[in-house]
C-alpha positions as CSV (number, residue, x, y, z in Angstrom):
1,M,-0.1,0.2,-0.1
2,V,1.5,3.7,-0.6
3,R,1.4,6.5,1.7
4,I,1.8,9.9,1.3
5,R,3.7,10.3,4.4
6,L,6.6,12.8,5.9
7,M,10.4,12.0,5.2
8,R,13.1,13.5,7.9
9,M,15.7,14.9,7.0
10,G,17.7,18.0,8.5
11,T,20.3,17.9,11.5
12,K,19.8,17.1,14.6
13,K,17.4,19.3,16.9
14,K,16.9,21.0,13.1
15,P,14.1,18.6,11.0
16,H,12.7,20.0,8.2
17,Y,10.6,17.3,6.5
18,R,10.1,16.3,2.4
19,I,6.2,14.9,2.0
20,V,7.3,11.6,-0.4
21,A,4.8,9.2,-1.1
22,A,5.6,6.0,-0.4
23,D,5.5,2.4,0.8
24,S,4.0,1.4,3.8
25,R,6.7,-1.5,4.9
26,A,10.1,1.2,3.9
27,A,11.5,3.1,6.2
28,R,10.2,6.3,7.7
29,D,13.1,8.2,6.2
30,G,14.5,5.1,3.6
31,K,12.7,4.5,0.0
32,F,10.2,6.4,-1.4
33,I,8.7,6.4,-4.7
34,E,8.7,10.3,-6.0
35,L,8.6,13.3,-3.6
36,L,6.1,15.7,-3.4
37,G,7.1,18.6,-1.7
38,Y,9.2,19.8,2.1
39,Y,7.9,21.4,5.3
40,D,9.7,23.5,6.7
41,P,8.5,24.0,10.6
42,R,11.1,25.7,11.6
43,K,10.6,28.7,9.8
44,E,7.7,31.3,10.5
45,P,5.1,30.8,9.2
46,P,5.2,26.9,8.1
47,E,6.8,27.4,4.9
48,I,4.9,24.2,3.0
49,K,5.7,23.1,-1.1
50,V,3.4,21.3,-2.4
51,D,3.3,19.9,-5.8
52,K,-0.6,19.7,-5.9
53,E,-1.2,17.4,-9.3
54,K,1.3,15.0,-8.1
55,V,-1.0,14.8,-4.8
56,M,-3.5,14.8,-6.6
57,K,-2.4,11.6,-9.1
58,W,-1.6,9.6,-5.8
59,L,-4.8,10.0,-4.5
60,K,-6.9,8.6,-7.6
61,N,-4.6,5.7,-7.8
62,G,-6.1,5.3,-3.9
63,A,-2.8,6.0,-1.6
64,Q,-3.8,5.9,1.7
65,V,-2.5,10.2,3.1
66,T,-1.3,10.2,7.1
67,D,-2.5,12.3,9.9
68,T,0.0,14.8,10.0
69,V,0.2,15.1,6.8
70,K,-3.0,15.1,5.7
71,T,-3.3,18.8,8.0
72,I,-0.6,19.6,6.0
73,L,-2.9,19.6,2.7
74,K,-5.2,21.2,4.4
75,K,-3.9,24.3,5.0
76,Q,-2.6,24.0,1.3
77,N,-6.4,24.0,0.5
78,L,-5.9,20.5,-0.5
79,D,-8.4,18.3,1.9
80,P,-8.2,14.9,0.8
81,D,-11.7,13.8,2.8
82,E,-13.8,16.1,-0.1
83,F,-11.4,14.5,-2.6
84,R,-12.5,11.2,-1.5
85,K,-15.7,12.1,-1.5
86,A,-15.9,14.2,-5.2
87,L,-14.4,10.7,-6.5
88,K,-17.1,8.1,-5.0
89,K,-19.2,10.6,-6.7
90,R,-18.3,10.9,-9.9
91,K,-18.3,6.7,-9.6
């Protein structure tokens, strides 16, 4: 199963994260399928960059989203739950 999740980067006590599509069995910082964006919580306001087209592609293919990434996507006006409801209505 593919999950859209955070991958920790940076040095000790100075984290920033990549938003990636990865196999759910892979290690948190291990192999990933595709890079979708990044999140830097240390800046004020937190810096978030997401490629919405890539995220939509993975959601259409059935990727699951972790709770933390779901919160980040909602801040970018991209709600995975609303997207899934719209997909079900089309079918």
